PADRENTI-568315 format. One line per field, with one value per residue (C-alpha): residue number from 1; x, y, z. Coordinates in Angstrom, 2 decimals. Example, Ala and Ser with C-alpha at 12.3 -4.5 7.8 and 13.67 -1.06 7.14 Angstrom:
2
seq c(1; 2)
u c(12.30; 13.67)
v c(-4.50; -1.06)
w c(7.80; 7.14)
% end
This chain:
341
seq c(1; 2; 3; 4; 5; 6; 7; 8; 9; 10; 11; 12; 13; 14; 15; 16; 17; 18; 19; 20; 21; 22; 23; 24; 25; 26; 27; 28; 29; 30; 31; 32; 33; 34; 35; 36; 37; 38; 39; 40; 41; 42; 43; 44; 45; 46; 47; 48; 49; 50; 51; 52; 53; 54; 55; 56; 57; 58; 59; 60; 61; 62; 63; 64; 65; 66; 67; 68; 69; 70; 71; 72; 73; 74; 75; 76; 77; 78; 79; 80; 81; 82; 83; 84; 85; 86; 87; 88; 89; 90; 91; 92; 93; 94; 95; 96; 97; 98; 99; 100; 101; 102; 103; 104; 105; 106; 107; 108; 109; 110; 111; 112; 113; 114; 115; 116; 117; 118; 119; 120; 121; 122; 123; 124; 125; 126; 127; 128; 129; 130; 131; 132; 133; 134; 135; 136; 137; 138; 139; 140; 141; 142; 143; 144; 145; 146; 147; 148; 149; 150; 151; 152; 153; 154; 155; 156; 157; 158; 159; 160; 161; 162; 163; 164; 165; 166; 167; 168; 169; 170; 171; 172; 173; 174; 175; 176; 177; 178; 179; 180; 181; 182; 183; 184; 185; 186; 187; 188; 189; 190; 191; 192; 193; 194; 195; 196; 197; 198; 199; 200; 201; 202; 203; 204; 205; 206; 207; 208; 209; 210; 211; 212; 213; 214; 215; 216; 217; 218; 219; 220; 221; 222; 223; 224; 225; 226; 227; 228; 229; 230; 231; 232; 233; 234; 235; 236; 237; 238; 239; 240; 241; 242; 243; 244; 245; 246; 247; 248; 249; 250; 251; 252; 253; 254; 255; 256; 257; 258; 259; 260; 261; 262; 263; 264; 265; 266; 267; 268; 269; 270; 271; 272; 273; 274; 275; 276; 277; 278; 279; 280; 281; 282; 283; 284; 285; 286; 287; 288; 289; 290; 291; 292; 293; 294; 295; 296; 297; 298; 299; 300; 301; 302; 303; 304; 305; 306; 307; 308; 309; 310; 311; 312; 313; 314; 315; 316; 317; 318; 319; 320; 321; 322; 323; 324; 325; 326; 327; 328; 329; 330; 331; 332; 333; 334; 335; 336; 337; 338; 339; 340; 341)
u c(-0.97; 1.59; 0.64; 2.49; 5.11; 4.69; 7.20; 9.64; 10.74; 13.75; 15.70; 18.95; 22.16; 24.69; 27.07; 24.44; 23.63; 27.34; 27.86; 24.89; 26.13; 29.69; 31.13; 32.48; 30.32; 32.07; 30.99; 27.35; 27.77; 29.11; 26.04; 23.76; 25.55; 25.34; 29.09; 30.20; 33.22; 31.23; 31.01; 27.60; 27.05; 27.98; 25.74; 22.83; 23.31; 23.56; 20.55; 18.47; 19.30; 18.61; 15.17; 14.51; 15.30; 13.40; 16.52; 16.29; 18.93; 18.14; 17.10; 20.17; 22.39; 20.72; 22.52; 20.61; 21.86; 19.95; 18.35; 15.08; 15.52; 13.00; 12.81; 11.03; 9.76; 10.79; 12.39; 12.18; 8.80; 7.03; 5.07; 8.28; 9.09; 5.81; 6.64; 10.18; 8.81; 6.47; 9.14; 11.60; 9.03; 8.82; 12.54; 13.51; 11.33; 12.88; 16.45; 16.93; 18.18; 16.66; 18.41; 16.84; 17.01; 15.34; 14.37; 14.66; 11.07; 11.16; 8.47; 11.10; 14.57; 17.61; 19.52; 22.41; 20.02; 18.88; 22.49; 23.26; 20.23; 21.17; 24.65; 23.28; 20.71; 18.36; 15.44; 13.15; 12.38; 9.53; 8.88; 6.93; 5.06; 7.45; 7.59; 9.99; 10.40; 10.47; 14.24; 14.45; 11.70; 13.47; 16.78; 15.27; 13.38; 16.59; 18.10; 14.94; 14.57; 10.86; 9.37; 6.15; 4.83; 3.29; 0.78; 1.62; 1.74; 0.04; -1.64; 1.08; -0.56; -2.37; 0.86; 2.62; 2.04; 0.97; -0.36; -2.60; -5.35; -8.98; -8.20; -11.55; -13.46; -11.24; -11.93; -15.65; -15.68; -13.72; -16.03; -19.22; -18.24; -17.99; -21.31; -23.03; -21.74; -23.60; -20.81; -21.65; -18.56; -15.91; -12.49; -10.03; -6.24; -5.37; -2.00; -0.15; -2.55; -0.07; -0.49; -3.30; -3.94; -4.46; -6.98; -8.84; -9.14; -10.38; -12.90; -14.18; -14.53; -16.55; -18.72; -19.61; -20.67; -22.68; -24.42; -25.42; -26.68; -23.92; -22.58; -18.87; -17.16; -13.96; -12.55; -12.36; -10.15; -6.42; -3.54; -0.54; 2.34; 1.51; 4.01; 3.47; 4.56; 1.89; -0.79; 0.31; 0.52; -2.74; -4.45; -3.66; -5.13; -8.40; -8.81; -8.15; -11.16; -14.30; -16.34; -13.81; -14.75; -15.87; -14.18; -11.29; -10.34; -6.57; -5.59; -2.98; -1.87; 1.16; -0.96; -3.48; -0.72; 0.24; -3.42; -3.43; -0.53; -2.32; -5.45; -3.44; -1.77; -5.19; -6.66; -9.00; -9.65; -9.85; -12.57; -14.63; -13.99; -12.60; -12.95; -10.02; -9.71; -6.41; -5.43; -2.85; -3.18; 0.51; 1.53; 1.73; -2.02; -2.69; -0.24; -1.17; -3.60; -6.37; -5.84; -6.53; -9.56; -8.13; -8.50; -6.31; -4.28; -2.69; 0.82; 2.70; 0.34; 0.60; 4.38; 4.23; 1.92; 4.24; 7.29; 5.51; 4.29; 7.74; 9.21; 6.41; 7.15; 10.79; 9.85; 7.02; 7.68; 3.98; 1.74; -1.53; -2.98; -1.49; -3.45; -4.30; -6.10; -6.22; -9.16; -9.02; -11.09; -12.17; -10.68; -12.71; -10.81; -11.13; -10.47; -14.01; -17.28; -20.51; -20.06; -20.35; -23.83)
v c(62.55; 59.88; 56.29; 54.90; 52.36; 49.01; 48.34; 45.67; 43.15; 40.91; 38.48; 39.81; 38.38; 36.50; 39.47; 41.83; 39.52; 39.09; 42.88; 43.36; 40.59; 41.91; 38.65; 37.36; 35.85; 32.45; 32.48; 33.01; 30.16; 27.92; 28.70; 27.91; 24.61; 23.60; 23.59; 23.18; 25.52; 28.70; 30.29; 29.88; 33.65; 34.25; 31.41; 32.78; 36.32; 35.10; 32.78; 35.59; 37.75; 34.90; 34.47; 38.21; 38.44; 35.23; 33.82; 30.33; 28.48; 28.47; 25.07; 24.90; 25.50; 22.97; 19.73; 17.15; 13.94; 10.80; 10.51; 10.83; 11.63; 10.02; 11.29; 9.23; 10.30; 6.81; 4.24; 0.98; -0.48; -2.67; 0.49; 2.13; -0.87; -0.45; 3.21; 2.43; -0.17; 2.39; 5.10; 2.57; 1.38; 4.89; 5.64; 2.43; 3.30; 6.78; 5.46; 6.97; 5.71; 6.32; 7.90; 7.26; 9.54; 9.51; 12.54; 10.50; 11.11; 14.86; 16.33; 18.24; 17.01; 18.84; 21.65; 19.34; 17.24; 20.28; 21.23; 17.67; 17.59; 20.96; 19.60; 16.36; 18.22; 15.23; 15.24; 15.73; 14.96; 12.89; 13.54; 10.85; 11.98; 14.92; 18.48; 21.36; 24.63; 27.92; 28.10; 24.52; 25.16; 28.32; 26.46; 23.75; 26.34; 28.30; 25.09; 24.28; 21.01; 20.10; 18.27; 16.43; 15.47; 12.01; 11.48; 14.84; 14.92; 18.31; 20.63; 21.15; 24.29; 24.84; 25.59; 22.35; 19.35; 16.35; 12.80; 11.27; 8.74; 9.00; 8.46; 9.76; 7.44; 4.54; 5.17; 5.42; 2.14; 0.24; 1.35; 0.97; -2.65; -3.31; -1.56; -3.62; -6.79; -5.72; -4.18; -1.14; -0.97; -0.22; 1.01; 2.99; 3.02; 6.23; 7.35; 10.54; 13.47; 15.74; 13.67; 14.65; 11.03; 9.99; 12.75; 11.97; 8.24; 8.99; 11.50; 8.78; 6.43; 9.01; 9.77; 6.09; 5.75; 8.97; 8.08; 4.70; 6.32; 4.69; 7.04; 7.89; 6.86; 8.95; 6.42; 3.84; 6.10; 5.80; 7.49; 5.50; 6.09; 3.62; 1.04; -2.58; -1.82; 0.87; -1.52; -4.08; -1.61; 0.19; -3.10; -4.44; -1.24; -1.63; -5.37; -5.59; -3.42; -4.98; -3.26; -3.91; -3.27; -6.16; -4.65; -2.25; -0.11; -0.21; 2.81; 0.91; -2.68; -2.55; -1.45; -4.16; -6.78; -5.45; -5.72; -9.35; -10.03; -8.35; -10.41; -13.65; -12.78; -12.24; -15.45; -13.66; -15.11; -13.10; -12.84; -14.95; -12.62; -9.56; -8.18; -6.20; -3.91; -2.41; 0.17; -0.02; -3.65; -4.44; -7.88; -9.23; -8.60; -11.64; -13.89; -13.46; -15.77; -15.00; -12.92; -9.27; -7.32; -3.94; -0.82; -0.95; 2.19; 1.98; 2.76; 1.56; 3.39; 6.55; 6.41; 5.87; 8.88; 11.03; 10.04; 10.69; 14.06; 15.20; 14.22; 16.09; 19.15; 18.98; 18.90; 21.42; 23.55; 23.53; 20.88; 20.04; 19.22; 20.18; 17.65; 14.13; 11.59; 7.89; 5.81; 3.46; 0.27; -2.17; -5.68; -8.12; -11.19; -13.33; -11.00; -9.64; -11.33; -10.61; -10.11; -13.24; -13.91)
w c(-3.75; -4.56; -3.69; -0.72; -1.70; 0.04; 2.77; 1.70; 4.29; 4.00; 6.10; 7.52; 6.10; 8.18; 7.91; 9.29; 12.17; 12.89; 12.94; 15.30; 17.61; 17.58; 16.25; 12.95; 10.21; 10.66; 14.33; 13.29; 10.82; 13.61; 15.73; 12.79; 12.24; 15.90; 16.39; 19.99; 19.83; 20.58; 24.04; 25.68; 26.06; 22.41; 21.22; 23.23; 21.83; 18.23; 18.51; 20.01; 16.98; 14.56; 16.12; 16.15; 12.44; 11.59; 9.99; 8.49; 6.56; 2.86; 1.56; -0.67; 2.35; 4.58; 3.75; 5.71; 7.23; 6.17; 9.62; 11.53; 15.23; 17.61; 21.19; 23.85; 27.25; 28.38; 26.12; 28.08; 27.22; 24.69; 23.80; 22.57; 20.37; 18.49; 17.85; 16.70; 14.28; 12.72; 12.27; 10.86; 8.30; 6.86; 7.26; 5.45; 2.45; 2.34; 2.60; 6.06; 9.43; 12.88; 15.88; 19.31; 22.34; 25.76; 27.84; 31.08; 32.14; 31.42; 29.20; 27.20; 26.23; 27.58; 25.90; 25.01; 22.94; 20.94; 20.16; 19.04; 16.73; 15.26; 14.54; 13.00; 10.84; 10.40; 7.98; 10.96; 14.60; 16.05; 19.75; 21.61; 24.75; 24.78; 23.56; 23.02; 24.86; 22.98; 22.60; 21.30; 18.76; 17.61; 17.31; 15.09; 13.04; 12.43; 10.96; 8.95; 10.91; 11.10; 14.07; 14.91; 18.35; 18.69; 21.51; 23.12; 26.91; 27.03; 24.56; 21.93; 20.52; 17.25; 15.38; 16.39; 14.08; 16.15; 15.81; 18.46; 19.05; 20.12; 23.80; 25.08; 22.76; 23.88; 27.57; 26.79; 24.84; 27.52; 30.33; 28.31; 27.61; 31.36; 32.05; 29.35; 31.03; 34.18; 36.28; 38.42; 40.69; 38.10; 39.20; 37.11; 37.23; 35.43; 34.14; 35.13; 35.39; 33.59; 30.42; 28.07; 27.02; 30.67; 31.28; 28.05; 28.84; 32.35; 31.01; 28.66; 31.65; 33.55; 30.52; 30.06; 33.70; 33.70; 30.44; 31.91; 35.14; 37.21; 39.90; 39.59; 42.85; 43.22; 45.70; 42.87; 40.72; 41.45; 39.63; 38.43; 36.04; 33.23; 34.55; 35.64; 39.20; 39.59; 38.36; 40.94; 43.84; 43.09; 42.26; 45.73; 47.19; 45.25; 45.58; 49.33; 50.07; 51.49; 48.78; 46.03; 42.40; 40.22; 37.17; 36.48; 33.50; 33.87; 31.75; 29.74; 29.18; 31.49; 34.45; 33.52; 33.77; 37.19; 38.18; 37.00; 39.37; 42.29; 41.65; 41.61; 44.91; 46.51; 45.09; 42.67; 39.24; 36.00; 34.72; 37.17; 40.13; 38.38; 34.85; 33.47; 30.42; 29.27; 26.68; 23.83; 22.62; 22.94; 21.58; 25.15; 25.58; 23.37; 25.21; 28.86; 30.59; 30.11; 26.95; 27.78; 26.61; 25.67; 23.57; 20.51; 20.06; 16.58; 17.82; 14.75; 12.41; 14.55; 14.35; 10.60; 10.24; 12.38; 10.33; 7.02; 8.25; 9.38; 6.01; 4.20; 6.33; 5.31; 1.63; 1.67; 4.76; 5.68; 7.23; 5.52; 8.95; 12.31; 14.37; 13.24; 15.45; 14.55; 15.71; 18.70; 18.85; 21.56; 21.27; 23.36; 24.57; 27.68; 30.63; 30.87; 31.85; 33.70; 37.47; 39.60; 40.92)
% end
């Protein structure tokens, strides 16, 4: 009996894909290069075939622009500036420039963005609190454009390289600090429930209370959107109550600053009447009065790690680690104290 010959697999050529799609090889090349002068129906048919055949541009073909694309869920915040600083540190050393985009609050950027990135052919893409849908991932893969998700909003999947922080540990440390000061009525201003970091910080808050034998009061947990205005609005709600909390874990620094404003409006002093802990350790946390006790999230270092990882992926094609978490740490300043009396 003759031994069975192994089945040989190969990637289809552009000509073969063009023939199957019923178009010319130059049209397939235009789709690969992200050119805009291709009809939407034709582009969709060609890209479906490219994905089906697992076609990727050969490294020699893929002339890259000296760019790193960074996509933000929301761009207008001090938080974003820390991330930009980190990516630029790595880009500068690599002789690259940084292109910024915003997904306008959506958890995935729009289709137009994906086409623009495919046309630019950057060295890689860093997505901050964002992700990609299946078609966008396939489009970048077909152009050999690597991407990394920083602080993913949801579970990015085991095959998606991502950089995060120990959000659960940070929420635990923030709340444990307040418990150790003697507080038992501790409120929480969480971020959006759809974001994985918000859920992890809130789970850490709950774990600290349960470990200390302090009952978790659901009425003291309010959901915001990580903005100053939400901290102010929800802070007024909490602090106007007859049985108001004596301390609040604010979820992030911007909500903590909004809470400061609410306390001032109601004649409450921080920390004499109300202890406040934030999360992020933005530069402003050191400047406010009183300086804010917060959990340091190493945003600049996270961004640097994401940029290095995406460049490594472009060189090697594989990630040594698909999920990296950097440690958070509690920074105690002047906004926390033992409860009055």
